[in-house]
N, C-alpha and C positions, 0 to 999 in steps of 0.2 A: 389479486390485492396488495396493496402497498403500506405500510404501516411505519411509523418513525416517531421516537420520542418527542415530543412538544406538540403531538396532535392526539387529539382527543380519543381517550382511550376507551369510554364509551362506546361511540362510533367505530371501535376497531372489533369490540366484542359483539357489536351488532351484527356487524359483515360477516361474521365468522360463523353466524347461526344457517347462511347461504354458503353450500358447497363453495370449495375454494381449491384450484387446482394448481394455483401460482403464488406462492408468499414471498413477496419482497419486502425487506426491512432491517432494521439495525439492529444486533443481538440484543441490544439489553431491553426492546422491544418485544420480540418475538420471546426471549425469554420470561418476560412478565407475563405475557397473555398464555406461555407454557405452564408455567407454575400455578395459574389462578385456574388449571385444567380447561379453559377454555379453546385454546389452539391446541389440538390433539395431535402430536407430532408422530404417534407411533407408525403410522401407514407411509409418513412422510420417507419416500426412497433415495433424496438427493438432496444435499447439502453446498451449495454454490458461494464458495469465497470470492471475490473481486476485492483487489487489494490484499490479499492475505497477509501480507508483510505490515500494513495497519491492524489488519483486524485480528493479529497472533500478537501485537504487542503488550505492555503490562495493562495496559487500560480496557483492552477488551478481549484477552485471553482469557481469565477467569470464565467470564459469559459464555464463549462460544464453548468451553470446555463443558460447561454446565448443559447449553443449547443440546451438546452429544449425546447429550443422557440420555433425553427424551426421545430421540429416535431411534427406529428398529437397528438391530443388528447388523443387519444387510444392508445397510444404506451406501451410498456414493458417496464419496467427497471430491470433488473439485476445486482446485486451489488455483487461482490465477494472479500474478504477482511480477510487475517489474522487476524485482530486487529479490534475493532468497537468501535472507540474513539465517541465521544460526537457528532464531524462533522457529521459524517456516520449517527447517530441516528437523529440529526436534518434534515439532507438532505431527511431521510428516512418518517420521517413524514411530511416535506414537499411536497415531488414531488412521493411518493408510497399509492398507495389506497388498501387496504388490503393486505399487502405485507406480503409474506409467507416467515420465517425467520427459517435457519438450521444454529445454533451452534454447530460446533463441538468439540468447547470447551471443553464445558461441560462433552463430555465421554473422554477429555486428562486428567481432572484433578484427581488427587489423593486423594481421601475421607481419611480424620483426617491430610494431609499436610497443612499447613497455610504457603502463601507464603507472603514475607515483599518485599517491595521497596522502597531504599530511593536515594534521588536524592541527586548526590554531583557533585560537580566541577571537571573535571577530575585533575586538578594538587591536589586538596584536597585528591581525591578517591587515586592515588596513593602513596604518602605520606600517608594517613591512613593506608594503606593495608604494606605500608612497614614499618612504626614504631610500627605496631601492635606484631613483633617477629623480634627477633634475622635472622643474613641471616641461620646461621646453623640450627636453627629451622624451619624456611620456607624450606631448604633443605632437613631436615628428615619427615618434612611431606610432601612436594612433594615426595620422595622415597617410601615414604608409602602408597601415592596414586598411582605409579607407579605400585608398587608390590601388589596393592589390598589388604594390609592390613588397605587403609582407603577408604571410599566408596565415600565421597564426597570431593572437592577442590573447595574453593573461593579464586582467584587470580585476575592478571593482564594478558591481553591478553599477554604481554610481557611472563609471567610466562609458561603460557600454551601452548608457542611453543617452549616452550623446555628451 
């Protein structure tokens, strides 16, 4: 059964009168059904969180934590995420016992390459990139990149689009 906010709550309630083996939905809607006593989660043995970094953002984390209280104590939680921010680590430390972690990012990192990130306000970023070089120089660099003479290009999204 699939249930999300914005769909008919009444239809979801009616469908839950039939046996449900797999429930896919948004945290808020599943929590709403559990609070109403319509969706009994005490026998639910597994919670799968795709895009865990998003589900553990301030917008969703309170709902996720409330939802876990409706599950059985011996439930299994699986979390999938392309990123592993502090919120995911904190959640893992609080709610997972003996977690098994598979991190594919280590395999994707090239040895000998150092990455740097700089947070810059959007207006400043565009201004900074636009003022570093003249328009003729930027066009020449872009032309070199397209022709394969240059392997790397740093630019604004607009330049990347053509």
